[in-house]
N, C-alpha and C positions, 0 to 999 in steps of 0.2 A: 097453519101458515106462517106464524111468528116462530114457532120452533123451528121450522125448515130455514127460515132466513137465519135465525141464531146458530144454528149449525155450520151453515155456510159461511158465516161470519168468523166462527170459531176456526175453522178450517184454514181461511185466508190468514188469520193472526197467528195461526200455529206456523204455517210458510213463513210467514213475515219475521217472527221469532227466529226459526231456523236460519233465514237469511243473515240475520242479525249474529248470531253465533259463529256462523262463517266469517263474517267481518271482524268479530273479535278475536278470532283465531288466526286469520289471515291477513289481519289489517296491515296496510304499509306502514302507518306510524301509530305512534302511541295516542294522538288527538282522535284519529279515525276509530280506535277502539272505544275511547270513552265516549264518542257520539253514539256508536254501536250498542254500547252499553245503556246509554240513555234512552234509545230507542228500543231495546228490548223491555226496559222499564215501563215506558208508555205502552207497549203492546201488550204486557202482561196486565197493567191495569184495564186497558179496554178489554181482554179476555175475561176478566173476572167480572166486570160490568155487563159484557154479552150474557155471560153464565147467569148472573143475578137476574138480567131480564127474561131470559128463557125459563129460568124455574121459577119465575113470579115470586121472588122473596127479596126481602131487604137485608137479609142476614150477612150478606158480603160488602156492605156499605163500609163497614169499619176496615176491613181489608184492604178495600180500594183507596181509603185514606191512609192507611199506613204504608203501602206500596208507594203511594205518591210522595209521602215525606222522606221514606228510604231512598227513592230514586233521585231526588233532589238532593239530599244529603250528600250521597254517594258521587253524583256529578259535580258537585261544589267541591268535594275533596279531592277527586282525582284531578280537576282543573287546577285548584290550588297548589298540587303534588307537582304537576307538570310545569307550572310558572316558577315556582320558587325551590323545589326540590326536598320540602318539607311541608307536612300538613298542620302541624301545631309547633308554632313559633316560640320557643323560649327566650326570654332575653334576661341575660343575667350580666349584673354589673360587676361582677369580680373580676 
């Protein structure tokens, strides 16, 4: 029973990721695309968690942590780029 629920959840998460990809490609503005990328990251983390529960293993917990860190860093970098135009500021006194 748990496997069936896991597979159904994976189907819905896959559909949600596809909808997010559509928003990334066709998004009307750049902030919409950044939010869609963040949503894809969260859905991907959820999909890996569902796979881990379905397979009854803890081997994917490091993958979930890594995806969460990368998703956060990319969201912050894109947001900073949209706000200031650069990701890394270099202040030179010359």
